[in-house]
C-alpha positions in Angstrom: -13.8 -32.4 47.5 -11.5 -29.4 48.0 -12.8 -26.6 45.8 -9.6 -24.4 45.3 -7.8 -23.8 42.1 -4.4 -23.1 40.6 -3.5 -20.6 38.0 -0.8 -22.2 35.9 0.6 -20.9 32.6 -2.5 -18.7 31.9 -4.8 -21.8 32.3 -7.2 -22.1 35.3 -7.0 -25.6 36.6 -9.6 -26.8 39.2 -8.7 -29.5 41.6 -9.6 -31.9 38.9 -6.8 -30.7 36.9 -9.2 -29.6 34.3 -8.6 -26.8 32.0 -11.6 -24.5 32.5 -10.3 -21.6 30.0 -7.1 -20.6 28.6 -6.0 -17.0 28.4 -4.7 -14.1 30.6 -6.6 -11.3 29.3 -9.5 -12.4 27.3 -11.9 -9.4 27.9 -14.1 -9.6 24.8 -11.8 -6.9 23.1 -12.5 -6.3 19.3 -9.7 -3.9 18.3 -6.8 -5.6 16.0 -3.3 -4.0 17.0 -1.2 -3.9 13.8 2.2 -3.0 15.0 4.8 -5.5 16.0 5.3 -6.1 19.7 8.3 -4.9 21.2 10.1 -7.1 24.0 12.7 -6.4 26.6 15.1 -9.3 26.8 16.9 -10.7 29.6 18.6 -14.1 29.9 18.7 -16.0 33.4 21.2 -18.8 34.0 19.6 -22.2 34.5 21.1 -25.7 34.8 22.5 -27.5 31.9 20.1 -28.5 29.1 16.9 -26.5 30.0 14.0 -28.0 27.9 10.8 -27.4 29.5 9.2 -24.6 31.4 6.0 -23.9 33.2 4.6 -21.2 35.6 2.7 -21.1 38.7 2.5 -19.4 42.0 4.7 -21.5 44.3 5.0 -19.3 47.3 1.5 -18.0 47.8 2.3 -14.4 47.0 0.2 -14.0 44.1 3.0 -13.9 41.6 3.9 -16.0 38.7 6.9 -18.2 39.5 8.7 -20.5 37.1 10.1 -24.1 36.9 12.5 -25.3 34.4 13.5 -29.0 33.6 17.2 -29.2 33.1 17.6 -32.3 31.0 21.1 -32.7 31.0 21.8 -32.1 34.8 18.8 -34.1 36.0 17.5 -31.1 38.1 14.8 -28.6 38.1 15.4 -25.0 38.5 12.8 -23.2 40.5 12.6 -19.5 40.2 10.5 -17.1 42.4 9.1 -13.6 41.0 10.0 -10.6 43.1 7.0 -8.7 41.5 9.0 -6.6 39.2 9.6 -9.1 36.5 13.1 -10.4 38.0 13.6 -14.0 39.5 15.7 -15.4 42.3 16.4 -19.3 42.9 14.1 -20.8 45.5 16.0 -21.9 48.5 17.6 -25.4 47.5 17.1 -25.0 43.7 18.1 -26.5 41.7 16.4 -29.7 42.9 17.4 -33.2 41.8 14.7 -34.5 39.4 16.0 -38.1 38.4 17.2 -38.9 35.0 16.7 -36.4 32.1 13.6 -34.7 33.1 11.9 -33.7 29.9 8.1 -32.6 30.5 6.4 -30.9 33.5 2.8 -30.8 34.7 1.9 -28.6 37.7 -1.1 -29.6 39.7 -2.1 -30.4 43.2 -1.5 -34.3 43.8 -2.3 -34.4 47.5 -5.3 -31.9 47.7 -3.5 -29.3 50.1 -4.1 -26.5 47.6 -0.3 -26.1 47.0 1.1 -26.7 43.4 3.2 -29.9 43.0 5.4 -30.8 40.1 5.0 -34.0 38.0 8.0 -35.0 35.7 8.2 -37.2 32.7 11.9 -38.7 32.9 13.1 -39.5 29.5 15.5 -42.4 28.9 14.3 -43.8 32.1 10.6 -44.7 31.9 9.7 -43.0 35.1 7.3 -40.4 36.3 8.8 -38.1 39.2 6.3 -36.4 41.6 7.5 -33.5 43.9 5.4 -32.0 46.8 5.4 -28.3 47.1 5.5 -26.7 50.5 4.1 -23.4 49.6 7.4 -21.7 50.1 9.0 -22.7 46.6 10.6 -25.6 47.8 9.8 -29.4 46.8 10.4 -32.8 48.2 10.0 -36.0 46.3 7.0 -37.9 47.0 7.1 -41.3 48.9 7.6 -43.9 46.1 8.7 -41.4 43.6 9.8 -41.9 40.7 7.2 -44.2 39.7 8.2 -46.7 36.9 5.9 -46.9 34.2 5.6 -49.4 31.2 6.6 -47.0 28.4 8.7 -48.3 25.5 11.2 -47.2 25.0 10.7 -44.4 27.4 8.4 -41.5 28.3 8.4 -38.0 26.7 5.3 -36.1 27.9 3.1 -36.0 30.8 -0.6 -34.6 31.5 -2.3 -34.3 34.9 -6.1 -34.3 35.4 -8.8 -36.3 37.4 -9.6 -38.8 34.9 -11.8 -41.1 37.0 -13.6 -38.3 38.8 -12.5 -39.5 42.4 -11.4 -36.1 43.4 -7.6 -37.0 43.0 -5.3 -36.2 40.3 -4.1 -38.9 37.9 -1.3 -38.9 35.4 -1.0 -39.6 31.6 2.0 -40.4 29.6 3.0 -41.8 26.2 4.1 -45.4 25.4 5.1 -44.2 22.0 7.0 -47.2 21.0 3.6 -49.4 21.2 1.3 -46.6 19.9 -0.6 -46.3 23.1 -0.8 -43.8 26.1 -0.6 -45.0 29.8 -2.7 -43.7 32.5 -1.6 -44.0 36.3 -4.3 -43.5 39.0 -3.6 -41.2 41.9 -4.7 -41.8 45.6 -4.7 -38.1 46.6 -1.6 -38.5 48.5 1.0 -38.2 45.9 1.3 -42.0 44.9 0.4 -43.2 41.4 -0.3 -47.0 40.3 -2.7 -49.1 38.4 -1.5 -48.5 34.8 -4.2 -48.4 32.0 -3.4 -48.3 28.2 -5.3 -46.8 25.4 -4.4 -47.1 21.7 -3.8 -43.9 19.7 -2.2 -43.1 16.4 1.3 -44.1 15.2 4.2 -43.2 17.2 2.6 -40.6 19.8 6.2 -39.3 20.3 6.0 -35.6 21.8 4.1 -34.4 24.8 0.5 -35.3 25.1 -1.7 -32.7 26.7 -5.2 -32.7 28.5 -8.1 -30.3 28.5 -11.9 -30.5 28.3 -12.3 -30.6 24.4 -16.0 -31.3 24.3 -17.2 -29.0 27.1 -18.7 -31.7 29.2 -16.6 -31.0 32.2 -14.4 -34.3 31.8 -10.9 -34.1 31.0 -9.8 -35.4 27.3 -6.5 -36.1 25.9 -4.8 -35.1 22.7 -1.7 -36.8 21.3 0.2 -35.7 18.2 1.4 -39.0 16.3 4.8 -38.4 14.6 4.5 -41.0 11.9 0.9 -40.9 11.3 0.9 -37.4 10.3 -2.3 -36.9 12.7 -3.5 -36.1 16.0 -5.6 -38.4 18.1 -8.4 -37.0 20.3 -9.4 -39.4 23.2 -12.8 -38.3 25.1 -12.7 -38.8 28.8 -15.7 -40.6 30.0 -15.3 -39.5 33.7 -14.6 -43.2 34.9 -11.0 -43.4 33.8 -11.7 -44.6 30.3 -11.6 -42.9 26.9 -13.1 -43.4 23.6 -11.8 -41.8 20.3 -13.6 -38.8 19.1 -15.6 -39.0 16.0 -13.3 -38.4 12.9 -10.0 -39.0 15.1 -7.2 -39.1 14.2 -7.3 -35.7 12.6 -4.9 -35.0 9.8 -2.6 -32.3 10.7 0.7 -32.2 8.3 4.0 -33.9 8.3 5.8 -35.1 11.6 3.4 -33.2 14.2 5.6 -32.5 17.2 4.5 -30.1 20.1 1.0 -29.4 20.7 -0.9 -26.7 22.8 -4.6 -26.7 23.4 -6.6 -23.4 23.8 -9.2 -20.9 22.2 -7.5 -19.2 19.2 -10.4 -17.7 17.5 -12.4 -16.5 20.3 -15.4 -18.7 19.8 -15.1 -20.3 23.3 -14.1 -23.9 22.2 -10.8 -25.5 22.3 -8.6 -25.5 19.4 -5.3 -27.3 18.7 -1.9 -25.5 17.7 0.5 -28.2 16.3 3.8 -27.9 15.0 5.1 -29.7 12.3 8.8 -30.6 12.5 10.1 -33.0 9.8 13.6 -31.5 9.9 13.9 -32.2 13.6 13.6 -35.9 12.9 15.9 -37.4 10.3 13.5 -40.0 9.4 10.6 -37.6 8.4 9.8 -35.6 5.2 7.7 -32.5 4.6 7.5 -28.9 5.5 8.2 -27.3 8.7 5.2 -25.1 10.2 2.3 -24.6 12.4 -0.9 -26.5 11.8 -4.0 -25.2 13.5 -7.1 -27.4 14.0 -10.2 -25.7 14.9 -12.6 -27.2 17.3 -16.2 -27.4 17.1 -16.8 -27.9 20.9 -17.8 -31.6 20.3 -14.5 -33.3 20.1 -14.3 -32.7 16.1 -11.7 -30.4 14.4 -11.3 -28.8 11.0 -8.0 -27.6 9.6 -7.6 -23.8 9.6 -7.0 -22.8 5.8 -3.5 -21.7 5.3 -2.2 -24.5 7.6 0.7 -25.2 7.8 1.8 -21.6 8.6 5.5 -20.8 8.0 7.7 -21.0 11.0 11.3 -21.1 11.2 13.4 -24.3 11.0 12.6 -27.3 13.2 9.8 -25.8 15.3 9.6 -27.6 18.6 7.4 -26.3 21.3 4.1 -24.2 21.1 2.2 -22.0 23.5 -1.0 -20.1 23.5 -1.8 -16.8 25.2 -2.9 -13.2 24.3 0.0 -11.4 23.2 -1.4 -8.3 21.8 -4.5 -7.8 24.5 -7.2 -7.8 22.0 -9.0 -10.5 23.7 -8.1 -13.4 21.3 -5.4 -15.8 22.2 -2.4 -15.9 20.1 0.4 -18.7 19.3 4.3 -18.7 19.7 6.3 -21.4 18.4 10.0 -22.0 19.3 12.4 -22.9 16.1 14.8 -25.2 17.7 17.4 -24.9 14.9 17.4 -21.3 13.8 17.4 -19.3 17.1 14.1 -17.7 16.7 10.5 -17.7 18.0 7.5 -17.2 15.4 4.5 -15.4 16.6 1.0 -15.8 15.3 -1.5 -13.2 16.1 -5.0 -14.6 15.8 -8.5 -13.2 14.9 -11.9 -14.6 14.7 -11.1 -15.8 11.2 -7.5 -17.0 11.5 -4.1 -15.7 11.3 -4.1 -12.0 10.8 -0.3 -11.3 11.0 3.0 -12.8 12.0 6.3 -11.7 13.6 9.7 -13.2 14.2 11.9 -12.5 17.4 15.4 -13.5 18.2 16.1 -16.1 20.8 19.3 -18.0 22.0 20.7 -21.4 21.0 18.1 -24.1 20.4 15.1 -22.4 22.0 12.8 -25.1 23.1 10.3 -24.8 25.9 8.1 -21.9 26.1 5.5 -20.1 28.3 3.3 -17.2 28.1 2.3 -15.4 31.1 2.2 -11.8 32.7 5.2 -12.0 35.0 5.5 -8.3 36.1 1.8 -7.3 36.7 1.5 -5.0 34.0 -1.4 -6.7 32.3 0.7 -7.5 29.3 1.7 -11.0 28.3 5.3 -11.9 28.5 7.3 -14.8 26.8 9.6 -17.2 28.7 11.8 -19.4 26.5 14.3 -22.4 27.4 17.6 -22.0 25.4 18.8 -25.7 25.5 22.3 -25.0 24.3 22.8 -21.6 26.2 21.7 -23.1 29.5 19.5 -20.1 29.9 15.7 -19.1 30.1 15.2 -16.0 28.1 12.8 -13.6 29.5 11.0 -11.5 27.0 9.0 -8.8 28.9 6.5 -6.8 26.7 7.0 -3.1 26.4 
């Protein structure tokens, strides 16, 4: 098995697609900065309707590049980093990405050590796979897009080696039937043999995968919009999953986006979940951020104070060390009030918050040091502005 790794959005991913740890600058620091963080902002034009963003080194120069899914256009914008925090389109970008590309997973589907792109196509029940050439260009894999039995359509995608055969597999949501779907990869960029697993009620937004119980096997988390809870599926390493004891875990009204990472410095995976009843007309309750603290065995407890106040209609959430204190923080995009909520974490919970301005309908978000100054920066898709806002930490 190829032992190379990819670094994607601050998470080190093995060839199995497994999250080993999550943060850019976790150096066991103990100081707790108190001042607000200042950012230099610069918008970059994308295609129409940029919704999702991820980062990785696409051209093997050691710098963080980025890919944006332009939902309205049906394209992917790939931007290469010049090493000074500025970005230029890769040759051929934007690339056609089939109908309404919604979510992105970056992984290596053909075991060549070069990052590839896996896309959930909303409104079409398709998963699209694009093979990278190591120069920032991507071609659609043979057989892509792959049809998937997802009613009424897919929203999210997660990539990992779920059956321990050395090849990347894909998982997506069958939210109309309260299930997820796993497609198994052949190591050449082709995916087939759907297997279904039951989760909570309406697993609507962007399932995620990481090693929740520290057994070296990838697990899956879904937020269940109508169940007001999160399901944790523990991977068995053979392509099968069992629900964690205590799952589903209550997590407030209308749980929407989720991110997995250690946000209290104890070495175990926690869940940062946005509650967004105002983004869905049929839901009631309060918008906010709900944090579930993990025990490293698959169990979770609500962090006291949840839900923490956000702006209106929080949509996406990202985890990374924003203040360089060695503990990961949380950033949330507020879709209906042009802002981003920052939550600075400590070993004991949220220690301070900060709100920063964004553009029209901020949606996808990533945290990454893009200019090599060892400070975490923020990248935000502004859906209605057709831009990605680059917030460089000063």
